[in-house]
Structure formats: C-alpha cells, structure tokens
C-alpha positions in Angstrom: -74.7 -16.4 7.9 -74.3 -14.0 10.0 -71.7 -11.4 8.9 -71.5 -9.6 12.0 -69.7 -12.9 13.4 -66.5 -12.0 11.5 -66.4 -8.8 12.1 -64.1 -9.0 15.1 -61.3 -11.4 13.4 -61.5 -9.2 10.4 -60.8 -5.9 12.7 -58.2 -7.8 14.0 -56.6 -8.9 11.1 -56.3 -6.1 9.4 -54.8 -4.5 12.9 -52.3 -6.9 12.2 -51.4 -6.5 8.9 -51.3 -2.2 9.7 -48.7 -3.3 12.5 -46.6 -5.7 10.3 -46.6 -3.4 7.6 -44.6 -0.6 9.7 -42.5 -3.7 10.9 -41.3 -4.6 7.6 -40.8 -0.6 6.8 -38.6 -0.3 9.8 -36.9 -3.3 9.9 -36.6 -4.5 5.9 -37.2 -1.4 3.5 -34.9 1.4 5.5 -31.6 1.6 4.5 -29.4 1.5 7.5 -32.1 -0.5 9.8 -34.2 0.4 13.4 -32.8 3.2 15.0 -34.1 5.8 17.2 -36.2 7.7 14.4 -37.6 4.7 13.1 -38.6 3.1 16.3 -40.4 6.4 17.2 -42.1 6.6 13.7 -42.8 2.5 13.9 -44.7 3.6 17.3 -46.3 6.9 15.7 -47.5 5.0 12.5 -49.3 1.6 14.5 -51.0 3.9 17.1 -54.3 4.2 14.9 -54.8 0.2 14.2 -53.9 -0.2 17.8 -56.4 2.7 18.4 -58.7 0.5 16.6 -58.2 -2.7 18.1 -58.2 -1.5 21.9 -61.4 0.3 21.0 -63.2 -2.2 18.5 -62.3 -4.7 21.7 -63.3 -2.3 24.3 -67.0 -1.3 22.9 -67.8 -4.4 20.9 -68.2 -1.8 18.1 -66.2 -3.9 15.7 -67.5 -2.5 12.3 -66.5 0.9 12.8 -63.3 -0.2 14.4 -62.6 -2.6 10.9 -63.8 0.1 8.7 -61.0 2.8 10.1 -58.8 0.3 10.3 -59.1 -1.0 6.5 -59.0 3.1 5.5 -55.7 3.1 7.4 -54.1 0.4 5.9 -55.4 1.4 2.3 -53.4 4.3 3.0 -50.4 3.2 4.3 -50.1 0.3 1.2 -50.8 3.0 -1.2 -48.1 5.6 0.7 -45.6 2.1 0.8 -45.9 1.9 -3.1 -45.3 5.4 -3.3 -42.2 5.3 -1.2 -40.3 2.1 -1.2 -41.8 0.7 -5.1 -42.5 3.2 -7.4 -41.2 6.8 -6.1 -42.5 9.7 -7.8 -40.3 11.9 -6.6 -37.1 12.6 -4.3 -39.6 14.4 -1.5 -41.9 11.2 -1.4 -40.5 9.8 1.6 -41.8 12.8 3.5 -45.2 11.1 3.4 -44.2 8.6 5.6 -43.7 11.4 8.3 -47.2 12.8 7.9 -49.0 9.7 7.3 -49.5 8.3 10.7 -51.1 11.7 12.0 -53.3 11.6 8.5 -54.0 8.4 9.1 -55.1 9.4 13.1 -57.0 12.5 12.1 -58.3 12.6 9.0 -58.6 8.3 6.6 -59.0 6.1 9.8 -62.3 8.1 10.9 -63.7 8.4 7.4 -63.1 5.1 7.5 -65.3 4.7 10.7 -68.2 7.0 9.4 -68.4 5.1 5.6 -68.1 1.5 7.4 -71.3 3.0 9.8 -73.3 4.4 6.8 -73.0 0.9 5.1 -73.9 -0.7 7.6 -76.7 1.1 8.5 -77.6 1.6 4.5 -77.6 -2.4 4.7 -79.9 -2.7 7.5 -82.4 -0.5 5.4 -82.4 -2.1 2.6 -83.3 -5.6 4.3 
C-alpha cells in the first residue's frame, strides 16, 4: 500500500480539525460568545493550520505539513483540555493567548522536523 497517497488527505483532515477546534472555542466555549477579541484569537490560532495546508499543497510536501499540523493539534487539544475541561489554576486561560505563537514558531516546526526524520528513517530501513 502506498502511504504517500494518504498524506494529502490526512494533512487536510488535521488542518480542518484544528480550525474546527478553534471555531468551537470561539463559538461555544467562551462565556459571552464571539466578539472582536475572540475572532482575532481565532484568526491567530488558525494561522498554523492554514499555513500548513497552504505550504503542503503548494510545494507538494505533505509529510512535513502533516507533522506540523498534527503537533499543533495535539498541543491545542492539550491546551483546550487544561483550560476548559480540567483547569489547574485560575490563570490557565492565559495559555490560549500564548499557544498560537508557540504553535507557529516552536511546536509546528518541531512536528515538521520530526515527520521528516521519521520518513527518512523509514526510507533507510526499507
């Protein structure tokens, strides 16, 4: 089975799931519903996923884009859990402000590098 054929669909599915998580946060998880601040936060939080989808489709490099989007989604899911489901402190919501920056500049690039390393290791093992 050719696993390379799966990556475009997987990448897009993870990107859509990430944007959907942030849309849910803006529309339903906040107390007073969407406002200017939450819409700006939504745009900033969705940027890593939109960038992954754009770069993956534009340059046909689906594996790094998938790794970046998956790492960002895992981090966002963890932050959503720590803020809305099981908050550990009263300042847990501050993570929502810093997570888009952390995703864009740290977590997504590390996910892309990890996926490139995994793909390279799989090629040398075969």
